[in-house]
Backbone bond lengths (Angstrom), bond angles and torsions (degrees), N, CA, C in turn:
res aa  C-N    CA-C-N  psi(-1)  N-CA   C-N-CA  omega(-1)  CA-C   N-CA-C  phi
1 M - - - 1.452 - - 1.528 110.96 -
2 K 1.346 115.89 -44.09 1.459 120.20 -178.97 1.532 110.60 -64.67
3 V 1.312 117.45 -37.81 1.464 121.46 178.30 1.527 109.92 -62.77
4 A 1.319 116.99 -41.69 1.469 120.86 178.71 1.527 110.93 -63.34
5 Q 1.325 117.70 -39.48 1.470 120.69 178.95 1.521 110.71 -66.35
6 Q 1.336 116.75 -39.92 1.460 119.92 178.07 1.536 109.99 -64.42
7 W 1.322 116.83 -38.70 1.463 121.14 179.47 1.528 110.40 -63.24
8 V 1.335 117.88 -45.33 1.465 122.11 178.62 1.529 109.85 -62.86
9 F 1.329 117.19 -41.92 1.464 121.97 178.98 1.523 110.24 -60.72
10 R 1.324 116.98 -45.42 1.474 120.88 179.04 1.525 111.52 -64.71
11 Q 1.317 116.80 -41.22 1.467 120.04 178.34 1.519 110.51 -61.83
12 H 1.321 117.01 -41.62 1.460 121.27 179.48 1.530 110.00 -60.03
13 W 1.318 117.37 -48.79 1.461 120.18 -178.04 1.526 111.72 -69.29
14 L 1.305 116.66 -33.19 1.465 119.66 175.48 1.526 110.02 -63.93
15 A 1.323 117.61 -41.79 1.464 121.54 178.17 1.524 110.41 -64.05
16 V 1.322 117.57 -41.27 1.472 121.07 178.14 1.522 109.89 -63.46
17 L 1.326 116.66 -45.71 1.468 120.96 179.55 1.524 111.12 -61.26
18 M 1.319 117.95 -44.45 1.461 121.57 179.00 1.536 111.01 -63.14
19 G 1.324 116.33 -38.70 1.456 119.99 176.88 1.513 111.71 -62.06
20 L 1.331 117.54 -41.35 1.469 121.35 178.69 1.530 111.12 -66.21
21 V 1.322 116.33 -40.94 1.472 120.00 177.30 1.519 109.89 -63.17
22 W 1.326 117.36 -43.58 1.468 121.38 179.15 1.524 110.46 -61.14
23 M 1.328 117.37 -43.84 1.470 120.55 179.33 1.518 110.98 -63.50
24 A 1.341 117.75 -41.56 1.463 121.07 179.50 1.529 110.39 -63.25
25 C 1.313 117.06 -42.46 1.473 120.34 178.94 1.522 110.76 -64.09
26 T 1.316 117.50 -41.46 1.467 121.21 178.94 1.516 110.81 -61.56
27 V 1.312 117.08 -44.16 1.464 121.02 179.74 1.517 109.80 -62.94
28 L 1.318 117.86 -44.22 1.458 120.76 -179.20 1.523 112.30 -63.86
29 V 1.322 116.85 -39.64 1.466 120.42 -179.82 1.523 111.20 -67.40
30 H 1.325 117.39 -38.68 1.454 121.42 -176.24 1.520 113.18 -94.35
31 A 1.313 118.15 12.62 1.456 120.67 -174.21 1.525 113.06 -89.55
32 K 1.325 118.82 11.41 1.464 120.06 178.08 1.513 110.06 -62.78
33 Q 1.301 115.54 140.65 1.455 120.75 176.61 1.525 108.37 -85.86
34 P 1.346 117.79 147.22 1.457 119.07 177.47 1.520 110.67 -64.01
35 V 1.323 115.54 145.48 1.449 121.93 -179.10 1.523 109.21 -84.73
36 E 1.296 116.22 138.90 1.465 120.30 174.51 1.526 108.42 -82.99
37 V 1.325 116.80 145.90 1.456 121.65 -178.31 1.520 110.83 -56.66
38 T 1.314 117.56 -36.90 1.462 120.67 -176.62 1.524 112.49 -66.54
39 S 1.342 118.43 -19.44 1.455 120.00 -178.80 1.524 112.36 -86.87
40 L 1.331 118.05 -7.76 1.456 120.62 178.95 1.528 110.04 -86.12
41 A 1.313 115.74 141.00 1.461 120.48 174.54 1.524 108.60 -65.54
42 T 1.310 116.44 153.90 1.467 120.59 178.34 1.523 109.41 -113.06
43 V 1.320 114.18 160.36 1.459 120.86 175.63 1.526 107.36 -144.31
44 L 1.309 115.79 136.11 1.461 120.20 175.38 1.522 109.34 -71.08
45 V 1.315 116.10 138.41 1.461 120.21 177.79 1.526 109.56 -55.96
46 A 1.326 116.66 -38.72 1.466 121.19 -179.33 1.527 112.47 -65.21
47 D 1.334 117.84 -20.63 1.464 121.32 -179.77 1.526 112.95 -92.23
48 L 1.320 116.98 -4.32 1.464 120.81 178.58 1.525 110.51 -76.54
49 P 1.327 117.99 160.08 1.471 119.78 174.04 1.531 110.19 -57.57
50 R 1.317 116.15 151.72 1.465 121.96 -178.56 1.532 111.73 -51.67
51 E 1.334 116.77 -41.76 1.462 120.69 -178.75 1.538 111.51 -62.87
52 A 1.322 116.91 -36.45 1.469 120.80 178.26 1.532 110.58 -69.22
53 Q 1.322 116.53 -39.17 1.464 120.19 176.97 1.529 110.64 -62.63
54 E 1.337 116.10 -40.82 1.469 120.29 178.39 1.531 110.93 -64.98
55 T 1.330 116.90 -42.95 1.468 120.81 178.28 1.524 110.04 -61.91
56 Y 1.325 117.34 -42.46 1.467 121.64 179.38 1.528 110.67 -60.92
57 Q 1.324 117.24 -43.32 1.470 120.34 178.56 1.532 110.87 -65.27
58 T 1.317 117.19 -37.24 1.464 121.02 177.65 1.530 110.38 -65.18
59 I 1.322 116.67 -39.57 1.475 120.68 176.42 1.520 109.32 -60.24
60 R 1.320 116.99 -46.53 1.472 121.43 -178.00 1.535 111.96 -64.87
61 K 1.339 116.88 -27.34 1.472 120.70 177.41 1.528 111.91 -85.03
62 G 1.337 116.85 -12.64 1.470 119.97 -178.77 1.514 114.03 86.61
63 G 1.326 117.17 15.93 1.466 121.08 177.63 1.511 111.24 111.62
64 P 1.300 117.21 -171.11 1.465 129.63 2.10 1.531 111.26 -77.49
65 F 1.323 115.65 154.64 1.454 121.80 -176.89 1.519 110.24 -109.01
66 P 1.334 117.25 142.53 1.464 120.16 -175.70 1.522 115.79 -77.42
67 Y 1.334 117.33 -18.54 1.461 119.76 -176.61 1.528 110.83 -114.47
68 E 1.319 116.25 142.01 1.461 122.19 -177.93 1.534 112.19 -59.25
69 K 1.327 117.59 -35.33 1.471 121.69 -177.89 1.527 112.87 -77.12
70 D 1.331 117.95 -13.63 1.467 120.44 -178.77 1.523 110.87 -62.59
71 G 1.331 115.36 131.52 1.455 120.87 179.71 1.514 114.01 89.94
72 T 1.341 116.88 -0.44 1.462 119.01 178.80 1.528 110.32 -80.45
73 V 1.310 115.81 160.86 1.460 121.47 -176.71 1.527 110.37 -65.36
74 F 1.321 114.97 133.47 1.460 123.06 174.81 1.520 107.02 -101.28
75 G 1.326 117.16 122.27 1.457 121.80 -172.47 1.514 116.08 -80.75
76 N 1.329 119.06 -11.46 1.465 122.70 -179.67 1.531 111.14 55.67
77 R 1.325 117.31 37.53 1.465 121.35 -179.75 1.526 111.84 -63.18
78 E 1.322 116.46 -26.82 1.461 120.62 178.89 1.526 111.28 -71.91
79 R 1.330 116.13 -19.29 1.469 124.29 -179.69 1.526 112.43 58.87
80 L 1.319 115.96 35.65 1.459 120.17 177.38 1.526 111.66 -92.90
81 L 1.318 116.66 -18.64 1.462 121.39 177.39 1.527 108.60 -98.27
82 P 1.325 117.22 159.79 1.468 119.55 178.43 1.522 110.87 -56.25
83 R 1.313 115.92 142.20 1.469 121.37 -178.16 1.527 110.24 -65.64
84 Q 1.331 114.86 132.14 1.462 123.25 177.53 1.520 107.95 -144.50
85 D 1.317 116.47 165.01 1.459 120.70 176.00 1.525 109.91 -64.78
86 R 1.329 116.02 151.40 1.461 120.58 177.88 1.523 109.37 -58.83
87 G 1.312 116.21 135.88 1.454 121.83 -179.34 1.518 112.81 101.06
88 F 1.326 117.41 -11.59 1.466 121.49 179.93 1.526 110.62 -69.48
89 Y 1.345 116.93 -42.88 1.467 121.62 -176.89 1.522 111.31 -95.96
90 R 1.340 114.78 142.93 1.465 122.05 174.68 1.520 108.04 -130.55
91 E 1.324 115.63 147.61 1.465 119.94 -177.16 1.520 111.67 -110.48
92 Y 1.328 114.42 149.38 1.464 122.11 -179.52 1.526 108.69 -138.93
93 T 1.312 116.02 140.64 1.458 122.54 -179.36 1.516 110.56 -81.16
94 V 1.328 115.43 135.93 1.464 121.52 170.60 1.524 105.52 -105.00
95 K 1.323 116.52 118.37 1.469 120.20 -178.55 1.526 110.05 -56.48
96 T 1.333 114.79 141.23 1.452 121.47 177.49 1.523 107.45 -117.22
97 P 1.330 117.65 115.89 1.464 119.86 -179.75 1.528 111.19 -54.81
98 G 1.324 115.30 133.99 1.456 121.25 178.59 1.519 114.75 86.67
99 E 1.316 118.29 -9.46 1.472 121.65 179.11 1.520 109.38 -86.97
100 R 1.324 116.35 137.27 1.464 120.64 176.03 1.527 110.67 -86.38
101 S 1.341 115.76 -29.86 1.465 120.44 179.22 1.531 108.96 -97.05
102 R 1.319 116.10 -164.55 1.463 120.30 -179.17 1.529 112.40 -70.64
103 G 1.305 118.52 -17.54 1.454 120.56 -179.37 1.525 111.47 74.68
104 A 1.332 116.33 -167.36 1.463 121.34 -173.55 1.525 113.53 -104.84
105 R 1.318 117.76 -10.08 1.467 119.55 -174.08 1.528 111.17 -86.45
106 R 1.335 115.56 134.21 1.461 121.50 179.76 1.527 110.47 -142.89
107 I 1.312 114.60 158.66 1.456 122.88 165.65 1.517 105.61 -118.91
108 V 1.321 115.97 131.40 1.463 122.20 176.50 1.518 106.53 -116.70
109 C 1.338 115.72 122.67 1.465 120.93 -179.65 1.518 109.70 -117.86
110 G 1.324 114.94 149.31 1.447 119.61 -179.85 1.509 112.40 -128.97
111 G 1.314 115.10 143.14 1.453 121.67 177.13 1.509 110.24 154.42
112 P 1.333 116.36 163.34 1.463 119.43 -178.29 1.525 113.75 -69.55
113 V 1.330 117.54 -27.35 1.467 122.03 179.08 1.531 107.52 -114.26
114 P 1.344 118.48 111.70 1.465 120.24 -175.68 1.528 115.21 -53.68
115 A 1.317 118.89 -37.15 1.468 121.26 -178.27 1.529 112.08 -79.62
116 E 1.333 117.45 -7.70 1.468 121.98 177.74 1.531 109.21 -127.88
117 P 1.340 116.53 65.20 1.466 119.07 -174.34 1.526 112.61 -66.03
118 K 1.326 115.10 144.80 1.471 121.51 174.97 1.525 110.18 -75.86
119 A 1.328 116.90 -33.29 1.459 122.41 179.80 1.517 109.01 -156.84
120 C 1.332 115.76 145.83 1.465 121.68 176.00 1.519 108.74 -128.90
121 Y 1.326 114.88 148.15 1.455 121.80 -177.72 1.522 108.92 -131.58
122 Y 1.322 115.79 140.87 1.459 121.92 -179.47 1.526 109.05 -108.47
123 T 1.329 116.32 135.49 1.457 121.69 172.07 1.523 107.93 -130.13
124 Q 1.312 115.32 134.03 1.467 119.65 176.50 1.515 111.04 -106.52
125 D 1.344 115.92 -0.19 1.460 120.34 -175.93 1.538 112.52 -127.13
126 H 1.321 116.04 37.75 1.467 123.77 175.22 1.522 112.37 51.36
127 Y 1.335 115.96 57.76 1.467 125.06 172.05 1.526 114.88 76.52
128 A 1.322 119.33 8.49 1.467 119.80 176.52 1.526 110.61 -75.47
129 S 1.340 117.24 -27.69 1.459 122.04 177.03 1.519 108.58 -151.30
130 F 1.319 115.99 155.97 1.459 122.10 179.69 1.520 110.06 -134.93
131 R 1.327 115.33 150.14 1.462 122.20 169.23 1.520 107.38 -126.51
132 M 1.312 116.06 133.94 1.465 120.75 179.09 1.521 108.67 -73.18
133 M 1.316 116.59 130.10 1.455 122.24 -179.05 1.525 109.37 -84.88
134 V 1.338 115.84 132.44 1.462 121.81 177.27 1.523 108.79 -127.62
135 D 1.341 116.22 145.44 1.465 120.43 -178.77 1.524 112.45 -78.93
136 R 1.333 116.03 -32.10 1.485 119.20 179.67 1.530 108.72 -145.04
137 P 1.343 115.74 155.50 1.479 119.74 -176.09 1.520 113.47 -63.99
């Protein structure tokens, strides 16, 4: 009987310890600081691939968009863009020649009015990195 009680006691403390380790790991993973806009590289819209320029013009016109996911909320889970309230950012597909699926290229724009974005960002590697899009140097 005493051995069984010791086993239950050890299991309880092991569960508590594992919970603390899990919480510490969660905090460390989510502890990224928001990026300031000034720390992001910029790219001229004119220097983007033709397909990205076309997508940008379609965004500015308000559509229509070729992909169902275009215009949906971008959650910024990677935390590479400046922190904003959920719903601020929207994502759009940039066609990739030779790709059968949506590919990895996207434009993410932010602002209260989708057709009048406050800022747009280009990624060619499916959200691993972003460059802020600018119209002129």
